[in-house]
C-alpha positions as CSV (number, residue, x, y, z in Angstrom):
1,M,36.1,117.9,134.6
2,A,36.7,115.1,132.0
3,T,39.8,115.2,129.9
4,Y,40.2,113.1,126.7
5,V,43.5,111.8,125.6
6,C,44.0,111.1,121.9
7,V,45.8,107.8,121.4
8,E,47.6,107.4,118.0
9,I,47.0,104.1,116.3
10,E,50.0,102.8,114.4
11,T,49.3,100.7,111.4
12,S,51.7,98.9,109.0
13,L,50.4,98.4,105.4
14,L,52.3,95.7,103.4
15,V,51.6,95.3,99.7
16,I,53.2,92.1,98.2
17,I,53.5,91.9,94.4
18,L,54.0,88.3,93.2
19,D,55.5,87.8,89.7
20,V,53.8,84.6,88.3
21,N,54.8,84.9,84.7
22,P,55.2,81.2,83.4
23,L,57.7,82.5,80.6
24,Q,60.3,83.3,83.2
25,R,63.7,81.3,82.8
26,I,63.8,79.4,86.0
27,V,60.1,78.8,86.0
28,K,60.4,77.1,82.7
29,Q,63.1,74.9,84.1
30,E,61.0,73.8,87.1
31,M,57.3,74.7,87.3
32,K,57.1,73.9,91.0
33,I,59.0,77.1,91.7
34,L,55.8,79.1,91.4
35,S,54.1,77.0,94.1
36,Q,57.0,77.2,96.2
37,C,57.2,81.0,95.9
38,L,53.5,81.2,96.7
39,D,53.7,79.0,99.8
40,S,56.6,81.1,101.2
41,T,54.6,84.3,100.3
42,I,51.6,83.2,102.2
43,I,53.6,82.2,105.2
44,F,55.5,85.6,105.1
45,A,52.2,87.6,104.8
46,K,50.9,85.7,108.0
47,A,53.9,86.5,109.8
48,H,53.2,90.2,109.0
49,L,49.7,90.0,110.4
50,V,50.9,88.3,113.6
51,Q,53.3,91.2,114.6
52,S,50.3,93.5,115.4
53,S,46.5,93.4,115.2
54,N,46.4,96.7,113.4
55,N,48.6,95.5,110.5
56,E,47.1,95.5,107.1
57,L,47.9,93.3,104.1
58,A,47.3,93.2,100.3
59,I,48.8,90.7,97.8
60,M,48.9,91.2,94.1
61,A,49.9,89.1,91.1
62,C,51.3,90.1,87.7
63,H,52.2,88.5,84.5
64,G,52.8,89.4,80.9
65,H,49.2,90.6,80.3
66,S,47.7,92.2,83.5
67,A,48.1,92.8,87.1
68,K,45.3,91.8,89.7
69,F,44.7,92.1,93.5
70,L,44.4,88.6,95.0
71,Y,43.7,89.9,98.5
72,P,41.7,91.6,99.7
73,Y,38.9,90.6,97.4
74,E,35.4,92.2,97.2
75,T,33.5,88.8,97.7
76,T,35.2,86.7,100.4
77,A,33.7,83.6,101.4
78,E,32.8,82.9,105.0
79,I,35.3,81.0,106.9
80,R,34.0,78.7,109.7
81,Q,35.9,78.4,113.0
82,M,38.5,75.7,113.0
83,D,40.5,74.3,115.9
84,D,43.9,76.0,116.5
85,Q,43.6,78.0,113.4
86,Y,43.1,81.8,113.2
87,E,40.2,82.7,110.8
88,K,42.1,85.5,109.0
89,F,44.9,83.3,108.3
90,I,42.6,80.8,106.6
91,M,40.8,83.5,104.7
92,V,44.1,85.0,103.4
93,E,45.4,81.6,102.2
94,R,42.1,80.5,100.6
95,T,41.4,83.8,98.9
96,V,44.9,84.1,97.4
97,C,44.9,80.6,96.1
98,Q,41.4,80.9,94.6
99,Q,42.1,84.3,93.0
100,L,45.4,83.1,91.7
101,Q,43.8,80.2,90.0
102,Q,41.3,82.5,88.4
103,V,44.1,84.7,87.2
104,I,45.8,81.9,85.6
105,N,42.6,80.7,83.8
106,E,41.9,84.0,82.4
107,V,45.1,84.3,80.6
108,P,44.0,84.3,76.9
109,T,45.4,81.3,75.0
110,D,45.1,82.9,71.4
111,I,47.4,85.8,72.4
112,P,51.1,85.0,73.0
113,L,52.2,85.8,76.5
114,N,54.6,88.7,76.9
115,K,57.9,87.7,78.4
116,E,58.2,90.8,80.4
117,S,55.9,91.0,83.4
118,L,53.8,94.2,84.0
119,I,55.6,94.9,87.3
120,S,55.3,98.6,86.8
121,G,51.6,98.4,86.3
122,A,51.3,96.4,89.5
123,L,53.3,99.1,91.3
124,S,51.0,101.8,89.9
125,M,48.0,100.0,91.2
126,A,49.6,99.5,94.6
127,L,50.2,103.2,94.9
128,C,46.8,104.0,94.0
129,Y,45.5,101.5,96.6
130,I,47.6,103.1,99.4
131,A,46.7,106.6,98.3
132,R,42.9,105.6,98.6
133,L,43.4,104.0,102.2
134,E,45.5,107.2,103.3
135,R,42.4,109.3,102.5
136,E,40.0,107.0,104.4
137,Q,42.2,107.1,107.5
138,I,40.6,108.2,110.8
139,A,41.9,111.0,112.9
140,G,44.9,109.9,115.1
141,Q,45.8,107.0,112.8
142,S,49.4,106.9,111.3
143,C,50.2,104.2,108.7
144,Q,53.6,103.1,107.6
145,T,53.4,101.6,103.9
146,R,55.8,99.5,102.0
147,I,55.6,97.4,98.8
148,L,57.5,94.0,98.4
149,V,58.2,92.8,94.8
150,I,59.1,89.1,94.5
151,T,60.0,88.3,91.0
152,T,62.2,86.0,88.8
153,S,61.9,88.1,85.7
154,N,65.1,89.3,84.0
155,N,66.2,92.9,84.1
156,S,64.1,95.0,81.6
157,A,64.5,98.5,80.4
158,T,61.4,98.8,78.3
159,Q,59.5,100.1,81.3
160,Y,62.3,102.4,82.4
161,M,60.2,105.7,82.3
162,N,57.4,104.1,84.2
163,Y,59.6,102.8,86.8
164,I,61.3,106.2,87.3
165,N,57.9,107.9,87.7
166,I,56.8,105.4,90.3
167,F,59.9,105.6,92.1
168,F,59.8,109.3,92.8
169,T,55.9,109.1,93.3
170,A,56.5,106.5,96.1
171,K,59.2,108.6,97.6
172,R,56.9,111.6,97.8
173,M,54.1,109.4,99.4
174,N,56.7,107.9,102.0
175,V,56.2,104.4,100.5
176,I,59.2,102.0,100.8
177,L,59.9,99.7,98.0
178,D,61.7,96.4,98.7
179,V,62.7,93.9,96.0
180,C,63.4,90.2,96.2
181,S,65.1,88.9,93.0
182,L,65.1,85.1,92.5
183,D,67.0,84.9,89.2
184,Q,69.3,87.9,88.0
185,E,70.3,91.3,89.2
186,L,67.6,94.0,88.4
187,I,69.4,97.1,87.8
188,V,66.3,99.4,87.4
189,L,64.6,98.0,90.5
190,Q,67.9,98.5,92.5
191,Q,67.4,102.2,91.7
192,G,63.8,102.3,93.1
193,C,65.1,100.6,96.4
194,H,67.8,103.1,96.8
195,I,65.6,106.2,96.0
196,T,62.8,105.1,98.4
197,G,65.1,103.6,101.1
198,G,64.1,100.0,100.9
199,N,66.1,96.8,100.8
200,Y,67.1,94.9,97.6
201,L,68.1,91.1,98.0
202,K,69.0,88.5,95.4
203,V,68.2,85.0,96.8
204,L,71.0,82.7,96.1
205,Q,69.2,79.4,96.9
206,L,65.4,79.1,96.5
207,D,65.3,76.7,99.4
208,E,66.1,79.7,101.7
209,L,63.4,82.0,100.2
210,L,61.2,82.0,103.3
211,Q,64.2,82.5,105.7
212,D,65.4,85.5,103.6
213,L,62.0,87.1,103.5
214,L,61.4,86.7,107.3
215,C,65.0,88.0,108.1
216,V,65.3,90.9,105.5
217,F,61.9,92.0,104.7
218,L,59.7,91.3,107.8
219,P,61.1,94.0,110.1
220,D,59.8,97.4,109.9
221,P,62.0,100.0,108.3
222,S,62.1,101.9,111.6
223,V,64.1,98.9,113.2
224,R,66.2,97.8,110.2
225,S,69.0,100.1,111.2
226,E,69.4,98.1,114.4
227,L,69.7,94.8,112.6
228,V,72.7,93.2,110.7
229,L,71.3,92.9,107.2
230,P,73.1,92.0,103.9
231,S,75.4,94.7,102.8
232,P,73.8,96.8,100.0
233,V,74.7,96.4,96.5
234,K,76.4,99.1,94.6
235,V,73.6,100.7,92.6
236,D,73.9,101.0,88.9
237,Y,72.3,104.4,88.0
238,R,72.6,104.1,84.2
239,A,69.7,105.3,82.3
240,A,67.9,103.6,79.3
241,C,67.6,105.0,75.9
242,F,64.3,105.6,74.2
243,C,65.2,104.1,70.8
244,H,66.5,100.6,71.8
245,Q,65.5,100.4,75.5
246,E,68.9,99.5,76.5
247,L,71.2,100.9,79.5
248,I,73.7,103.2,78.1
249,D,76.8,104.9,79.4
250,I,76.7,107.9,77.2
251,G,73.3,109.5,76.1
252,Y,72.1,112.3,74.1
253,V,69.2,114.3,75.8
254,C,66.7,116.5,73.8
255,S,66.7,119.9,75.5
256,K,62.9,120.3,75.2
257,C,61.3,117.0,76.2
258,F,64.4,115.2,77.7
259,T,64.1,112.2,75.5
260,I,67.3,110.0,75.8
261,F,69.0,108.7,72.8
262,C,72.2,106.5,72.5
263,K,73.2,108.2,69.2
264,F,72.7,111.7,68.0
265,N,69.4,112.4,66.1
266,S,69.0,115.7,64.1
267,I,65.1,115.4,64.8
268,C,63.7,114.3,68.1
269,T,61.4,111.2,67.6
270,T,59.2,112.4,70.5
271,C,58.5,116.1,70.1
272,H,60.0,116.5,66.5
273,T,62.3,119.3,67.6
274,I,65.2,120.0,65.3
275,L,68.4,119.5,67.3
276,K,71.9,121.0,66.9
277,M,75.0,118.7,67.0
278,P,76.6,119.3,70.2
279,R,80.2,120.0,70.7
280,P,82.8,117.2,70.9
281,I,83.0,115.6,74.3
282,L,86.3,115.7,76.1
283,M,86.3,113.1,78.7
284,K,88.4,110.6,80.5
285,K,88.0,106.9,79.4
286,K,87.5,105.8,83.0
287,L,84.6,108.3,83.4
288,A,82.9,107.0,80.3
289,F,83.3,103.2,80.8
290,G,84.0,102.8,84.4
291,S,81.2,104.7,85.9
292,R,77.8,103.4,87.1
293,H,76.2,106.7,85.9
294,T,75.0,107.7,82.4
295,L,76.9,110.7,81.0
296,F,74.2,113.0,79.2
297,V,75.0,115.4,76.5
298,F,72.3,117.9,75.9
299,C,71.4,118.5,72.3
300,V,70.0,122.2,72.1
301,G,66.8,122.7,69.9
302,V,67.3,125.0,67.1
303,K,64.3,127.5,66.4
304,Y,64.3,128.7,62.9
305,S,62.8,132.0,61.7
306,N,61.2,132.4,58.4
307,E,64.2,134.2,56.9
308,E,66.6,131.5,58.1
309,M,64.2,128.8,56.6
310,I,64.2,130.6,53.3
311,K,67.8,130.8,53.3
312,D,68.1,127.1,54.0
313,I,65.7,126.4,51.1
314,K,67.7,128.4,48.8
315,R,71.0,126.7,49.8
316,F,69.3,123.2,49.3
317,I,68.0,124.2,45.9
318,I,71.3,125.5,44.8
319,S,73.1,122.3,46.0
320,I,70.6,120.2,44.0
321,M,71.3,122.4,40.8
322,E,75.1,121.9,41.3
323,C,74.5,118.2,41.4
324,F,72.4,118.2,38.3
325,A,75.1,120.5,36.6
326,I,78.0,117.9,37.5
327,L,75.9,115.1,36.1
328,I,75.4,117.0,32.8
329,I,78.9,118.4,32.3
330,F,80.9,115.3,33.4
331,P,79.7,113.1,30.5
332,M,80.3,115.8,28.0
333,L,83.8,116.1,29.4
334,L,84.5,112.4,29.1
335,A,83.1,112.5,25.4
336,Q,85.6,115.2,24.6
337,L,88.5,113.4,26.2
338,A,87.6,110.3,24.2
339,E,87.7,112.1,20.9
């Protein structure tokens, strides 16, 4: 009697998001940095494919206007056999270079380019792509997925809510987020790496970018605990306010829609709920200014009945009448004193 053994196929999917915004600070100083990052990214992608024949790869590019997949692409040109070169490597390199050139040519010249790259949009597209591949998996196939972001952009809090939704969605999907920063410390993306269990690295010298990619981000997450990697940074978990899009130490939160403000507002700008002034905050100075977390003060929404609303209107009318009475009586008193 024949017996069938089900062999589990392990696949590792890597999605690389490359920030190609030309308005980045270090890119303005030296334009060849983009080509250097592209070459290092392609070599790193080839190294990922070399590890196993079952490994999968996807590469995306984003800038201030859009995000787009560079590889895989729908219409890939046929690659002829060349000596001592693997056809898939040639296909990856040529497809990425051609599509990146097309992305740069499609940037509108009449619209000013945004300084902030749409990294959150690229992450959303990557999660949708991963979800589609997971639905198409065959029986007995397991896939480990991770996303690597390579960027030289500055820290931005304008996409804070998008980032937070993406981080927890990735954690629920068991997708690991890695971030490689080439310029400044990215506080918000540090939170995403800590939430999903990924690695965050700020490259000190651009000449060592390929070496850092191969040593820190190439190993699978299952073996990273056995390696001696750079010590993790202390994650700054401060939140960003909705009014000024800045990281704050103390924030006021609407109890209905959880909108965050840096200063108290009597009316929520999101859900238009009337808020009640919270009690005075008693705290230590060290907790307020030395902590890397935001202290939230909940503003309770006040629900008015019809009777209370009528009383408030009466008080408002009486106060206006008192003001008019003062304006009328005060000149008369001054006239009598002058006589």
